[in-house]
N, C-alpha and C positions, 0 to 999 in steps of 0.2 A: 565428722564430729558435731553434735547438735549447738546450734548458736541460737543466742536472742539477740537481734538489733536493736541498738537503742538511738533515737534522735530527738534531739530540742531543738526547736524552733525559737530561736533569739529574732527573728523577725527581717532577718538579712538573706538575700539571694533566693534561690529557687528551692524552696526546704524539700518537697517531693522529689524531685530529681536528684538531690544531693542523696536521700536515703536511698531511693533506687541506685543509686551508684555504689553505695556501701554494700547493698546486697551483692550485685557482681564482685564487687572486690571480696566480699566473703567466700563467693563460691568460688573464685579464682584461687583463693588462698586454701582451698580444699573443706571449706566448712560448708555445714548445710542449715540453711539459716530459717528455723522453726517457727519464730515468731518476729516480731517488730512491734518496739514499743514507743509512742512517741508522746512527747509534751510541748509545753509553751514556758518559757521563763524568762525575765527581763533581762536576768545574767545569771552566770553558773553557780551554782551554792560552793563557798569555800572548801566546805568537809567533802561533799560528795559528789558535786557536780549537779545531779539533779534534785538535791532535797529529799528529806526522809520520806515522806509518802511515795514518791516517784521510786524510791530505792526498796520499800516494801513490797511496792507491784512488781518491781523486777524480781525480787526476790521470790513471790510468791509463784511468778510465771515459770521461775529456774526448778521451783519444786514439783511445780503441775506438768510442766512440760519435759522433765528429766534433762534439762539445759546442762551442758558441760561448759561451754564459755560464753561470755558477755562481752559483747562488742561495740563501742562508742562509736558514734559518728563525728568526733571531737577529739583535741587533743587534751588529755588527762593531764595534771600533774603529779608528779610521784605520790605526793600524801592521798591526793584524790584515788589514785589507781589501789593504794594499799589500801584505805579506809572501804572501798567499795569490797574488795576482795575477801576483808575477814567479812563484812557484812552478808555478803553474798554466799560466801563458801564456795567458789566456783572462780576460776580464772577469769581474769578481765582486761581486755585488750583495747587499746584507743586507736583512732584511724592511721596517726603515725606507723604505729607497731604493725599494724596490719598491712599498711604498703611494704614497709621493711620487710616482713615476713616473705611475702609475695615475690621481692627482687630476689630475698637469698633463695628462694626455689627455681627463678628463671636464669639467674646468671649463669652463663655458658663459659664463657673467656677467663682465662687467667686474670684478665684486669678486671673485669667486671665482678668476679667474687669478691677482690681487694676491694671495692669501691663499697661492696655490699656489706661489707665486714666491718670497713670503717664506720661508715653510717649507722651501722647496728652497736657497735661500740658507744660511739659519742651520745647514741639516746640512750643507751642502757646505763652508762655510766652515772648518771643523773637520778636513775633509780634502784640502787642495789638495795633490793626487797630480798632477795635468794642469794644461798652462796653461789661465788663462781667458782665451783670444785672444778671444772673442765679446763680452766685454765691452770689451776694449782696442778692437775695431772700434766700439764704439758710441761711445768716446769719441774716435776718429781715430787714435789709437796714434802717431805721429809726434809727440815733444816732449812726449809725455806723463808720462814717468818724471821725477821730481826727483831732484837732484844726489845720486848714490850711491845711488839707492832699487833693492834687487834687484827681481827679477821677482814674487817671492812677497809682498812687502811691497806693491806695487803691486797684485797681485792682491788682495789683503788691504784694502786701502785703496779699491779699485774696490766691491769686497763691499758695505763697512760705508757707503758711500756710498748704494749702491743699497737696501741693506736700510733705513737711514734714511728714503729718501724714498718707499719703500713702507707704512713705519709711519707715515708723515704722512697717506698718501693715506687708510688705511684707517681712521685716527682722522677722517678728515672726513665718510667713508662711515657710521662708526658714530653721530657726531653727527647725520646726515641721518636714520638708522634712529630714534633716540630721539626725534626731532621726529614722525616717523611715528606711533611708537608712543603718543605724547601725545596726537595729534590721535585716534588709535583710542579711547586711554582715553576721553577727552573723550565720545565718541560711546558710551561705554559696552558695546564689543561685547566679548562672552564668548571669550577666547582658549585654543583647543586646539592643541596641536603632538603630531606623531606623532614619536616616538622608536623605536630598536631597532637590533638588531644589524643588518647589513649583509645584502642578500637575505631578510629574514624579510618581504617585501612590504607594506612601507609606502608604496610610492608606486600599487601595485596598488589598496590599501584607500583612499589618499588620491582616487585617479582615480574608484573606487566610489562614494566619498561626495559628492565635489564636480563630478565630471564635467569634471575640469580637461583632460585628455590630457597628462599628464606622462608623459616618456619612461618606460618599463618594460622591464627586461630581465633575464634570469637570469643574472646577472653581478653582482660585487660591486662596490659604490659607482657604480652606474646613476646616482643622485642625489647630485649635489654642491651644487648651490645651492639655498638655501631657497626655495620656492613658496608664496604664500600666499592664498588663496580665501575669498570670502564666502558661506556656505551658508546657507540658510533650513531652519531643523531644523522649528517648530511655531509657533502660535499664540502659547503662552506665553511663547516663548523669543525666538522670532523669528529673526535672524541670528546667525551667530556666525563667528569668522575661524578657518580652518583651516590650519595649515603643515605642509609636509613638511620634513625636514631631513636633511643626510646621516648614512649610517648608521655605526655604531660597530663596533669590529671587536678583537679580542683585541691587547695590546699597542699600540693606536693609537699612533703616534707623538708624543711630547710636542710637538713642534714643530706639528704639526698641530694638535692641541688648542688651543694659543696662538694660532695664525694663524686658525684659523676661530672665534676667539672672538666675532666680529662678526655672522658667520653663526648662530652659537650663542645669540645673545643673546635669539632669538625663543624659544628652547626655556626659557631661565632666566625671561622674561616672561608665560609660558604660565599660565591660569588652572588648566589640568589636561592631564597628560600622559598619551596614549594611546601605552603602552609595547608596540609589536607585536612578537608571539613567534613563531618558526616552530613550532608544536606538533607539526610532523612530524621535527623535529630531537633527533637523540638526545643533544643536549649543551647542550639549551634553557634548563636549569638556570644551567650556567656562563655561557651567553651572557647570560643576564638579569644575573649578577652582572658581568661585563664593562661592560655598559651601564649599570648603576648606579655603578659608579667611575667611569666617566668624567662622569655627572650629576652627581656629586659635586666633580670635578675642576673643572667650570666654574661650580661654585655652584648646579647646579638641583636638589639632593638633597630640598629644602624642598617642590619642588611636589607637588602631590596626583597620583597615578598610577593609570590603570585597565588592568591588564593585556589585552592584546587577544590571545587565544590565538589567532592565524591558522593558515590553511592546513588546518582541521578536516577537510576531504576527503579530505585525504591520510593523516591522523593517526588518523581512523574514529571522530572526535567528532560529536556533535551541537551545534546551537545552545542555547546555554542563559546564565545570568546567575549568577555568585558574588556573595555580599555578606561584606563583614568584619564584626568583634564589633561596629563603631560603626554598622553597617546600612547602610552607604555601599557602592556596588556595588564591588567590588575585581579581579574580572574577567569578561570576555565573551568566549564561544567564537564565532567565525566562519569564514566563506572568503568571503575578498575577489574571489576568483577566480569561485566560483559565485554569490555574493549572499546565501549563507544565513547569516542571524543579523546582518545588516547593520541589520535595523529595531529588534533588542536594542541594537546600540551606539549607535542615533540618540537610541534612549530613555533609554540610559546618560550621554550628553552632553547631554541636556535637563535630566536629573535631576542632573547635577553642577551644571549652570546656575543652576538654579533654587533648589539647597542655599546656593549662595554660598561666599566662602571659607571654609576650615576655622577662622581665627582670627576671623571673624567670628561663625561659629556658637558657638567656645568663649565668646566675650565674651556673648552671649544665652543661653549655658546657665548661666553664671555668675550671672547676675543669680539663678537660682533654685536656687544652693545656699547653703546655709548658711555663714555668716561662720566667721572662723578659731576663734570660740570654740564654734561648734556641732558635734556629731559628725561625726565623721570619714566622708566616702563616695568610693569609687572609682568615676572618672568616665571613659569612654573615649572622646577626640573625634579621637585621632589618625588622618588619613586614610592609605589602603592606602598600601604603601613598594613 
C-alpha cells in the first residue's frame, strides 16, 4: 500500500529520529512509504492539524504519487482525521492507529489478541466515522435496533458491550497469572524481565540466554506476547525465571499500556529488570527515557535495573561491566548477536540474585547503622535506575 508520511516539528524532542521511526512503523504495518512531508508549526491546527496550505501540499502529493494512505506521526482528534479524509479523499491514519494495527497483526496468543482488540475498540469508539457493520453481523443485524435507536447509538452500545466482555475475560486471565506467580513465589524462583525500546534486541538476547527460539525479526514490535523460560545459571543460584516482554516506543498509545497491563504484570513483579539498549542507536539516551516513562506508568519504576548495552559489535564497544556508587552492577556491555559479553551478563544476574532485594539489603545494613541519637552518616543503598 503506497503511503505518504507526515511529520510536523513542534520543537520538542528529536524530530528526525521520530520521523525515521514512523517510516519503520509504516513498513512494519505493511505499507510502502513513497514520500515524507514535513513542516514546522507552533501548535496544531484545530481543524486539519497541519493547516490549509500544508493540507493542499499533501493533497497534491496524493495525486502525483498515487498515494493510497496518509500516515501522521502524531495523534489526531476524530474531527481532524475526518476533515483530512474529506479533503484528501484517501484514508488517514494517526500514529496511535498505526501502532494498534501493527499490534493486531503481531498478536499470537489468545490473551494478546484480546488485549489488542480492547485497545482498538477503546480508540475507535471515539471516532465512529464509518458504520460498524462487522459488529452488526456478529449480532445478527435484523431486529437488533431498539425503538428509535440511531445507527450511531447502536454502534456505541455494541462497542460498549464488547469492551465490557473483553475486560471481564482479561480480568480472569489476570487472576490466573496471579495464581501462577504465587506458585512461582513459593518455589522461590528469582525472576528476571527483559524490557527495552522496540528493536533493541531483547528477543535475540532472550534466545541467546535461554535457547528458547522466540521469533526474532528486524522490525518494530516483533514480540508482543510475554514468553517465560526457566534458565539454569550456576550452582550458587540454580534456576531463574526469565521473561521477554513487548517493546516500548515513544508516545506508546495510552490504550495499549492500559490494555497490556496483564502482560506487563510480569515486569512489575520481577526481581530485576534487564533494560536492553541498542548501543548503536544515536538516540539511545532518549529511548532509555521513553522506556523508563512507561515503566513509571505501569508501576514498575521501583524494580532494580541492569542496563544491558546491546549490539556492541555495531557500536564499536568491548564487553565490560560497570558498577554504581552502591557497588551493584549498573551496566553490562554485550552483543546478543555474536555472544560477546554474555558470560558477564549471566554473572551479573547471578550476583543480583544472591544479593537479594534492595529492601532486604537496606534492612540488614540498617542494623549496623547508629540509632537516631548517634552521629549522622550517609548511606547509598538505592539500586541503579
